[in-house]
C-alpha positions in Angstrom: 19.7 110.3 209.4 19.0 106.6 208.4 21.3 104.3 210.3 21.5 100.8 208.8 21.4 97.8 211.1 24.5 95.5 211.2 24.5 92.7 208.7 24.4 89.4 210.6 27.1 87.0 209.3 28.6 83.7 210.3 32.4 84.2 210.7 33.4 82.1 207.7 31.0 84.0 205.4 33.5 86.9 205.6 35.8 84.7 203.5 33.0 83.8 201.1 32.1 87.4 200.6 35.7 88.4 199.9 36.0 85.9 197.0 32.5 86.2 195.6 32.6 86.4 191.8 28.9 86.4 190.9 28.3 82.7 191.0 26.6 80.6 193.6 24.3 77.8 194.3 21.4 79.5 192.5 20.2 82.8 191.1 18.4 83.5 194.4 21.6 82.9 196.3 23.7 85.1 194.0 21.1 87.9 194.1 21.1 87.7 197.9 24.9 87.8 198.0 25.0 91.0 195.9 22.4 92.5 198.3 24.4 91.6 201.4 27.6 93.0 199.9 25.8 96.3 199.1 24.4 96.3 202.7 27.9 95.8 204.1 29.3 98.6 202.1 26.5 100.9 203.2 26.3 100.1 206.9 30.0 99.0 207.5 28.9 96.9 210.5 28.7 93.2 211.0 27.2 91.3 213.8 28.9 87.9 214.2 26.6 84.9 214.6 27.5 81.3 215.1 24.2 80.3 213.5 22.2 80.9 210.4 22.7 84.3 209.0 21.8 86.6 206.1 23.6 84.4 203.5 22.1 81.2 204.8 18.5 82.4 204.1 18.9 81.9 200.3 21.2 78.9 200.4 19.7 75.6 199.1 21.7 73.8 201.9 19.7 75.7 204.5 17.2 73.4 206.3 15.2 76.1 208.2 17.4 76.4 211.3 20.6 74.6 210.3 22.7 73.7 207.3 22.7 70.2 205.8 26.5 70.5 206.1 26.3 71.8 209.7 29.4 70.1 211.1 31.5 71.6 208.3 30.2 75.1 208.5 30.6 75.1 212.3 34.2 74.0 211.9 34.8 76.8 209.4 33.1 79.3 211.8 35.2 78.1 214.8 38.5 78.4 212.9 37.7 81.7 211.3 36.6 83.2 214.7 39.7 81.8 216.4 42.0 83.3 213.8 40.2 86.7 213.7 39.5 86.8 217.4 35.7 87.2 217.0 33.0 86.9 219.6 29.5 85.5 218.9 27.0 88.3 219.0 29.5 91.1 218.9 29.3 93.8 216.3 32.4 94.9 214.3 33.2 97.4 211.6 33.3 95.6 208.2 36.4 97.6 207.4 38.1 96.3 210.5 37.1 92.8 209.7 38.6 93.0 206.2 41.8 94.2 207.7 41.8 91.3 210.1 41.3 88.9 207.3 44.3 90.2 205.5 46.5 90.4 208.6 45.5 87.1 210.3 44.5 84.8 207.5 45.9 85.8 204.1 49.3 87.3 205.1 49.9 84.2 207.3 48.7 81.7 204.7 45.9 80.3 206.9 43.1 80.3 204.4 43.4 76.5 203.7 43.3 75.9 207.5 39.7 77.2 207.4 38.4 76.2 203.9 40.4 73.3 202.8 37.4 71.0 201.9 35.0 73.7 200.7 33.4 73.0 197.3 34.0 76.6 196.3 37.7 76.9 197.4 38.9 76.6 193.8 37.4 80.1 193.1 39.2 81.5 196.0 42.6 80.3 194.8 42.3 82.0 191.4 
C-alpha cells in the first residue's frame, strides 16, 4: 500500500485552499495549488508549519526562506491557529481541519478577523 506523506501547510493556507477558484499570482502558483489540493484529497493529512510550506514554494512573494510580507502571513497564521486550536508540527486529518474551519471560523463569522487585509479576500467573499 502506498501511504502519502502529509501535506505541509501554514495554518492560514487552509483558508486560501478553501476559496481557491483557479486564479493566483502566476500560472506556476495556480498549477501548484491544484497539485496541493489533489494531494490533500488523496492523503487527507496536513502537517501544520509556522513557516514556508508547499504553497510558498511557487509564490512570487517567497524569498527563499521567508515571505516578503512575512509580518502579515505570520499574523494570519497565528490567528488561524488560535481559532482552530492548531499546534506547529502536528499532523491533522484534512477532513477534521475543514470541519474546524466551518465550526470555528465561518459559522462564527471570524473570517475577517484573520484575512481582513488580504489582497485576495474579495474572492473569498463572493
